[in-house]
C-alpha positions as CSV (number, residue, x, y, z in Angstrom):
1,X,-2.9,4.9,27.3
2,X,-4.3,1.6,26.0
3,X,-2.8,0.2,22.8
4,X,-6.0,0.6,20.9
5,X,-6.6,4.2,21.8
6,X,-5.8,7.0,19.3
7,X,-3.1,9.5,20.3
8,X,-3.9,12.5,18.2
9,X,-0.9,14.5,19.6
10,X,1.5,12.1,18.0
11,X,0.6,13.5,14.6
12,X,0.4,17.2,15.5
13,X,3.9,18.0,14.3
14,X,4.1,15.9,11.2
15,X,4.7,18.8,8.9
16,X,8.4,18.8,8.1
17,X,8.9,15.2,9.2
18,X,10.2,14.5,5.7
19,X,12.8,17.2,5.5
20,X,15.7,14.8,5.7
21,X,13.8,12.1,3.9
22,X,16.3,11.2,1.2
23,X,19.0,10.5,3.7
24,X,16.6,8.5,5.8
25,X,15.7,6.4,2.8
26,X,19.3,5.8,1.9
27,X,19.9,4.5,5.4
28,X,17.0,2.1,5.1
29,X,18.6,-0.2,2.6
30,X,20.9,-2.8,4.2
31,X,23.3,-5.3,2.7
32,X,23.3,-7.2,5.9
33,X,20.0,-8.5,7.1
34,X,19.2,-8.2,10.8
35,X,16.0,-10.0,11.5
36,X,13.5,-9.2,14.2
37,X,11.1,-11.9,15.4
38,X,8.7,-9.3,16.9
39,X,5.5,-8.5,15.0
40,X,6.4,-4.8,15.1
41,X,5.5,-4.7,11.4
42,X,4.3,-7.1,8.8
43,X,3.1,-7.3,5.2
44,X,-0.4,-7.2,3.8
45,X,-0.8,-8.4,0.2
46,X,-3.8,-7.9,-2.0
47,X,-4.3,-11.0,-4.2
48,X,-6.4,-11.7,-7.2
49,X,-5.7,-14.8,-9.2
50,X,-7.5,-15.4,-12.5
51,X,-4.9,-17.5,-14.5
52,X,-1.9,-19.8,-14.0
53,X,0.3,-16.8,-14.6
54,X,-1.3,-14.5,-12.0
55,X,-1.1,-17.4,-9.5
56,X,2.7,-17.1,-9.9
57,X,2.6,-13.5,-8.7
58,X,1.6,-14.0,-5.1
59,X,3.7,-17.1,-4.7
60,X,6.8,-15.3,-5.9
61,X,5.9,-12.3,-3.8
62,X,5.7,-14.4,-0.6
63,X,8.8,-16.5,-1.4
64,X,10.9,-13.4,-1.8
65,X,9.5,-11.7,1.3
66,X,10.4,-14.9,3.2
67,X,14.0,-14.6,1.9
68,X,14.5,-11.1,3.4
69,X,11.9,-11.1,6.2
70,X,11.8,-14.8,7.3
71,X,10.0,-14.2,10.6
72,X,7.5,-11.4,9.7
73,X,3.8,-12.2,9.5
74,X,2.3,-12.0,6.0
75,X,-1.4,-11.5,5.5
76,X,-2.9,-12.1,2.1
77,X,-6.3,-10.5,1.4
78,X,-7.9,-12.5,-1.4
79,X,-10.1,-10.5,-3.7
80,X,-12.4,-12.9,-5.4
81,X,-9.7,-15.2,-6.9
82,X,-10.7,-18.0,-9.3
83,X,-10.1,-21.2,-7.3
84,X,-9.5,-23.2,-10.5
85,X,-6.1,-21.5,-10.8
86,X,-5.3,-20.8,-7.1
87,X,-2.5,-23.0,-5.8
88,X,0.1,-22.5,-3.1
89,X,3.6,-23.6,-4.3
90,X,5.2,-24.0,-0.8
91,X,4.2,-24.4,2.8
92,X,4.7,-20.8,3.8
93,X,5.2,-20.0,7.5
94,X,3.5,-17.2,9.4
95,X,1.0,-16.7,6.6
96,X,-2.7,-15.7,7.1
97,X,-5.2,-15.7,4.2
98,X,-8.3,-13.7,4.5
99,X,-11.2,-14.2,2.0
100,X,-12.7,-10.8,1.3
101,X,-16.4,-10.3,1.6
102,X,-16.2,-7.3,-0.7
103,X,-15.3,-8.6,-4.2
104,X,-13.8,-6.1,-6.6
105,X,-12.7,-3.6,-4.0
106,X,-9.0,-4.5,-4.6
107,X,-6.6,-1.9,-3.1
108,X,-9.2,-0.7,-0.5
109,X,-9.3,-4.1,1.2
110,X,-6.0,-4.1,3.1
111,X,-7.1,-0.9,4.9
112,X,-10.5,-2.3,5.7
113,X,-9.3,-5.5,7.2
114,X,-6.1,-4.1,8.9
115,X,-8.3,-1.5,10.7
116,X,-10.4,-4.3,12.0
117,X,-7.4,-6.7,12.8
118,X,-4.3,-5.3,14.5
119,X,-2.0,-8.1,13.2
120,X,1.0,-5.8,13.9
121,X,1.8,-2.2,14.9
122,X,2.7,-1.2,11.3
123,X,1.8,-2.6,7.9
124,X,3.6,-2.6,4.6
125,X,0.7,-2.8,2.1
126,X,1.5,-4.0,-1.4
127,X,0.0,-5.8,-4.4
128,X,0.6,-9.5,-5.2
129,X,2.6,-8.3,-8.2
130,X,5.3,-6.7,-6.1
131,X,8.6,-8.4,-5.7
132,X,11.4,-7.6,-3.2
133,X,15.0,-8.1,-4.4
134,X,16.6,-6.3,-1.5
135,X,15.7,-5.9,2.2
136,X,14.3,-2.5,3.1
137,X,14.8,-1.8,6.8
138,X,11.3,-0.6,7.5
139,X,12.2,-0.3,11.2
140,X,13.8,3.0,10.3
141,X,10.3,4.4,9.4
142,X,8.8,3.7,12.9
143,X,8.3,7.5,13.4
144,X,6.4,7.9,10.1
145,X,2.5,7.6,10.6
146,X,2.2,6.7,6.9
147,X,4.1,7.0,3.7
148,X,3.4,5.7,0.2
149,X,5.6,3.0,-1.3
150,X,5.7,4.8,-4.7
151,X,4.1,8.1,-5.9
152,X,3.1,9.9,-9.1
153,X,2.5,13.6,-9.6
154,X,-0.9,15.1,-9.3
155,X,-0.8,16.2,-13.0
156,X,-2.0,12.7,-13.8
157,X,-5.2,13.4,-11.9
158,X,-7.2,15.0,-14.8
159,X,-8.3,11.7,-16.4
160,X,-9.8,10.5,-13.2
161,X,-10.9,13.7,-11.6
162,X,-14.7,13.4,-12.2
163,X,-14.8,9.9,-10.8
164,X,-12.6,10.8,-7.9
165,X,-15.0,13.6,-7.0
166,X,-17.9,11.3,-7.2
167,X,-16.3,8.8,-4.9
168,X,-15.2,11.5,-2.4
169,X,-18.9,12.4,-1.9
170,X,-19.1,9.2,0.3
171,X,-16.5,10.5,2.8
172,X,-16.8,12.7,5.8
173,X,-15.2,16.1,5.1
174,X,-15.9,15.4,1.4
175,X,-15.9,19.1,0.5
176,X,-12.3,19.5,1.8
177,X,-11.2,16.4,0.0
178,X,-12.8,17.5,-3.3
179,X,-11.3,21.0,-3.0
180,X,-7.8,19.4,-2.7
181,X,-8.4,16.9,-5.5
182,X,-8.5,20.0,-7.8
183,X,-5.1,21.2,-6.5
184,X,-1.6,20.1,-7.5
185,X,0.1,20.1,-4.2
186,X,-0.1,16.4,-3.4
187,X,1.4,13.3,-5.0
188,X,-0.6,10.2,-5.9
189,X,-0.3,7.1,-3.7
190,X,0.5,4.6,-6.5
191,X,-1.6,1.4,-6.2
192,X,-2.7,2.7,-2.7
193,X,0.4,0.9,-1.5
194,X,1.9,2.3,1.7
195,X,3.7,1.8,5.0
196,X,1.2,2.8,7.7
197,X,0.7,2.7,11.5
198,X,-2.4,1.0,12.8
199,X,-3.4,3.8,15.1
200,X,-3.0,6.4,12.3
201,X,-5.1,4.2,10.0
202,X,-7.8,4.1,12.7
203,X,-7.7,7.8,12.9
204,X,-8.3,8.4,9.2
205,X,-10.8,5.6,8.9
206,X,-12.9,7.1,11.6
207,X,-12.4,10.8,10.6
208,X,-13.2,10.3,6.9
209,X,-15.5,7.3,7.2
210,X,-13.3,5.4,4.7
211,X,-15.3,2.2,5.4
212,X,-18.1,3.8,3.4
213,X,-16.0,3.5,0.2
214,X,-16.9,-0.2,0.0
215,X,-20.2,1.0,-1.4
216,X,-18.7,3.0,-4.2
217,X,-15.4,1.5,-5.1
218,X,-16.3,-1.5,-7.4
219,X,-14.1,-1.5,-10.5
220,X,-10.6,-0.7,-11.8
221,X,-11.4,2.9,-12.6
222,X,-12.7,3.4,-9.0
223,X,-9.5,1.9,-7.6
224,X,-7.5,4.4,-9.7
225,X,-9.5,7.2,-8.1
226,X,-8.7,5.6,-4.7
227,X,-5.0,6.3,-5.4
228,X,-5.9,10.0,-5.6
229,X,-8.2,10.1,-2.6
230,X,-5.7,8.4,-0.3
231,X,-3.1,10.7,-1.5
232,X,-5.2,13.8,-0.7
233,X,-5.9,12.4,2.8
234,X,-2.2,11.7,3.4
235,X,-1.5,15.2,2.3
236,X,-4.2,16.8,4.5
237,X,-3.1,14.9,7.6
238,X,0.7,14.7,7.1
239,X,1.6,17.1,4.2
240,X,3.1,14.0,2.4
241,X,4.8,14.9,-0.9
242,X,7.2,11.9,-1.2
243,X,7.3,8.2,-1.1
244,X,9.7,5.4,-0.1
245,X,10.6,4.2,-3.6
246,X,10.1,7.4,-5.5
247,X,8.2,8.5,-8.6
248,X,6.9,5.3,-10.2
249,X,6.5,6.9,-13.6
250,X,10.2,7.9,-13.7
251,X,11.6,4.5,-12.8
252,X,12.8,1.7,-15.1
253,X,10.1,-0.6,-13.7
254,X,7.3,1.6,-15.1
255,X,4.7,-0.4,-17.1
256,X,6.7,-3.6,-17.3
257,X,4.7,-6.9,-17.4
258,X,5.6,-10.2,-15.7
259,X,7.3,-11.7,-18.8
260,X,9.6,-8.7,-19.2
261,X,10.4,-8.8,-15.5
262,X,11.4,-12.5,-15.8
263,X,13.5,-12.2,-18.9
264,X,15.0,-8.8,-18.2
265,X,14.8,-8.1,-14.4
266,X,15.1,-4.4,-13.5
267,X,17.8,-3.2,-11.1
268,X,15.3,-1.8,-8.7
269,X,15.3,-3.2,-5.1
270,X,11.5,-3.6,-5.3
271,X,9.7,-4.3,-8.5
272,X,6.1,-3.8,-9.4
273,X,4.8,-5.6,-12.6
274,X,1.7,-4.4,-14.5
275,X,-1.0,-6.8,-15.4
276,X,-4.3,-4.9,-16.0
277,X,-6.6,-7.3,-14.1
């Protein structure tokens, strides 16, 4: 089989893959870093800079990733940053910057561009406002087609349900997606951040026509709905009800801004700060 072909059989028995998930996650944190120079996985960061402060986000993000993953490729997808504030603090190695042609699509962009560009076999997709303080051994997740970085419970869906249903109309199998948006058996994909295999991404992009969402996801509320839609797709395909880092709303990093993070850093190995851009 060629590398770019889809192997549907690989995902036929995904239900139950997360039975021993807690133990697997615990084994994925290492005190000793063992680096791999192969591009088996890499990082994709969504960036939007609109001030001096927000320019610090992606710089800190990349600097910390370089500390724990010095040889991994990092791809930054820039979503309409203000060049007046955009500045690179260091000469980062193995860094690719892609200027998006779809302004305002935010969290959707990494999936659009990764599907088109197989930079690595697996991608860790995060925001520019995410900071690693410990190495996660993502190699341990090689058998996972996809899994969210953080999750939230579907009971938080009600305030975005109508908009999520509107956006889902643009997808293939929209009726199935909309039916499941009404249910409470899935967990939200917080920030649409995930660890995902390229061939699994191609599968869902083609099956659900996710590229078409570039026409309907245009603002922050739409991107909140995207968290629900990706969660439903992950559930339909993989029965996903967990994440790597856990329930975001139950963690001590919930709703912290950058200033709070700098003055009182949480103990979490990976931190997400909230900025409301």
